[in-house]
C-alpha positions in Angstrom: 7.6 17.6 -16.7 9.5 17.2 -13.5 12.4 14.8 -13.1 10.6 13.1 -10.2 7.6 12.5 -12.3 9.7 10.8 -14.9 11.3 8.6 -12.3 8.0 7.7 -10.8 6.5 6.8 -14.2 9.6 4.6 -14.9 9.3 2.8 -11.6 5.6 2.0 -12.2 6.4 0.7 -15.7 9.2 -1.5 -14.3 7.0 -3.0 -11.7 4.4 -3.8 -14.5 7.1 -5.5 -16.6 8.0 -7.6 -13.6 4.4 -8.8 -13.0 4.6 -12.0 -15.0 7.3 -13.3 -12.6 5.1 -13.5 -9.6 2.2 -15.8 -8.4 -1.5 -14.6 -7.9 -1.9 -11.1 -8.8 -4.4 -8.3 -7.9 -5.2 -4.7 -8.8 -6.3 -2.3 -6.1 -8.2 0.9 -6.1 -8.1 3.0 -3.0 -9.7 6.3 -1.8 -8.8 7.9 1.5 -8.1 11.1 3.5 -5.0 12.4 5.2 -5.0 13.4 8.9 -5.1 17.0 7.5 -8.2 16.2 5.4 -6.7 16.0 2.0 -8.1 13.5 -0.4 -5.8 10.7 -1.5 -6.2 8.3 -4.4 -4.2 5.1 -4.9 -3.7 2.5 -7.6 -1.8 -0.6 -6.8 -0.7 -4.0 -8.0 -0.3 -7.0 -5.7 1.8 -10.0 -6.4 1.2 -13.0 -3.9 4.2 -14.8 -2.3 2.6 -17.9 -3.8 2.4 -20.0 -0.7 1.1 -19.9 2.9 3.8 -18.8 5.3 2.2 -20.4 8.4 -0.9 -22.4 9.1 -2.6 -23.7 12.2 -3.1 -27.4 12.7 -6.9 -26.9 11.9 -6.1 -24.7 8.9 -8.4 -22.1 10.1 -5.7 -19.5 10.9 -2.9 -18.8 8.4 -0.4 -16.1 7.5 -0.1 -15.2 3.8 1.8 -12.5 2.2 2.2 -10.5 -1.1 4.2 -7.5 -2.5 2.2 -4.4 -2.8 3.3 -1.7 -5.4 1.3 1.4 -5.6 1.0 4.9 -7.2 -0.6 7.6 -4.8 -2.1 10.9 -5.7 -2.2 13.3 -2.9 -4.9 15.7 -4.2 -4.6 18.8 -2.0 -1.0 19.6 -2.9 -0.8 18.0 -6.3 1.9 15.4 -5.1 2.6 11.9 -6.4 4.3 9.1 -4.6 5.3 5.5 -5.6 5.8 2.7 -3.1 6.6 -0.9 -2.6 6.3 -3.2 0.5 5.8 -6.6 1.6 2.4 -7.1 3.4 1.6 -10.0 5.7 -2.0 -11.1 6.2 -3.3 -13.0 9.2 -6.5 -14.8 7.9 -9.2 -16.3 10.1 -11.2 -19.1 8.5 -11.4 -21.2 5.3 -14.0 -22.5 2.8 -17.2 -20.8 1.6 -18.0 -17.1 2.6 -15.9 -14.2 3.3 -12.7 -14.7 5.3 -11.8 -11.9 7.7 -8.2 -10.8 8.0 -5.7 -8.3 9.6 -2.6 -7.1 7.7 0.5 -5.2 8.3 3.5 -4.1 6.2 6.5 -1.9 6.1 8.1 -0.7 2.8 9.6 2.3 1.0 8.0 5.3 -0.8 9.3 8.0 -3.0 7.4 11.3 -3.1 7.6 13.9 -6.0 7.7 16.7 -3.6 8.6 16.9 0.2 6.3 19.9 1.3 2.6 19.6 1.7 1.8 23.3 1.9 -2.0 22.9 2.6 -1.4 20.4 5.4 1.8 22.5 6.6 4.0 19.4 6.6 7.6 19.1 5.5 8.6 15.4 4.9 12.2 16.4 4.9 13.2 14.0 2.1 11.6 12.5 -1.0 12.4 9.0 0.5 9.9 7.9 3.1 9.1 4.6 4.9 5.5 3.5 4.3 3.9 1.6 7.3 0.3 0.1 6.9 -2.0 -1.7 9.2 -5.4 -2.8 7.9 -8.4 -5.2 8.1 -10.9 -6.6 5.7 -12.6 -9.5 4.1 -11.3 -11.9 1.5 -14.0 -13.3 -0.8 -14.1 -16.7 -2.5 -13.2 -15.1 -6.0 -9.9 -13.9 -4.3 -11.1 -10.3 -4.3 -10.7 -8.3 -1.0 -12.3 -5.2 0.5 -10.9 -3.5 3.5 -9.6 -0.4 5.4 -6.0 0.6 6.0 -4.2 3.3 8.0 -0.9 4.4 6.7 2.1 6.4 8.2 4.9 8.0 6.2 8.1 9.0 7.8 11.8 9.1 7.0 12.7 7.8 10.3 14.9 10.8 11.2 17.2 10.3 8.1 16.9 14.0 7.3 15.3 17.0 9.2 12.6 18.0 9.4 10.8 14.6 9.8 7.1 15.7 10.1 5.6 12.7 8.5 2.0 12.3 7.3 -0.9 9.9 7.9 -3.9 8.6 5.9 -6.7 6.3 6.2 -8.3 4.7 3.1 -10.9 2.2 1.9 -9.8 -0.3 -0.7 -11.0 -2.8 -3.1 -8.5 -5.5 -4.6 -9.7 -7.4 -7.7 -7.9 -10.8 -8.2 -6.6 -11.1 -11.8 
C-alpha cells in the first residue's frame, strides 16, 4: 500500500472522528466526469456552520455555510484525493417546497498521484486548491440535490500546473 493511500485514509478517519463537534450533518454521494471524459466518484461529509450568515429582511434570501470533506476516486487513472473546504450557499425562499440555491467554495485537496496519464495532465504537486460552484434544491427534510463544477490547480506553486476540471451530480442526505 502506498504511503499516500495511508495518509488519505488517516485524514478521512480523522474527519469522521471530528464529526460530533459540528452542528447539522450530511452525507453526500457524487458521480461525475472530468473534462477529459474520465469517470469520478466522490463520498463526502458535511458539517453545517450552525447558523445563518446573512438573511434579508423578508427572510426569503439567506446565506448559510458548511464544511465539506470528501474522498474522490478518479477512475481512469486509479487516483484518489481527499479534500476539505468551506462552502457558502445563497438560498432563495423559505417554508414548504424545495428551496433553490447557488453555492461556491475554495478549499484544499491532496492527491495520491500527480500524473493523469489517460487525461495527459500533470498536476505538478499532490497539493491542489479545490474550487467549486454549484446549484441545486434543498428539500424540507434537509436533503439536497444538485450539480457542481470543480477546478483543481496548485496555483503555480510548482510546475507544471496543468490542473483538471470535473462536473458532477450529487445528492446530500441530512443525518
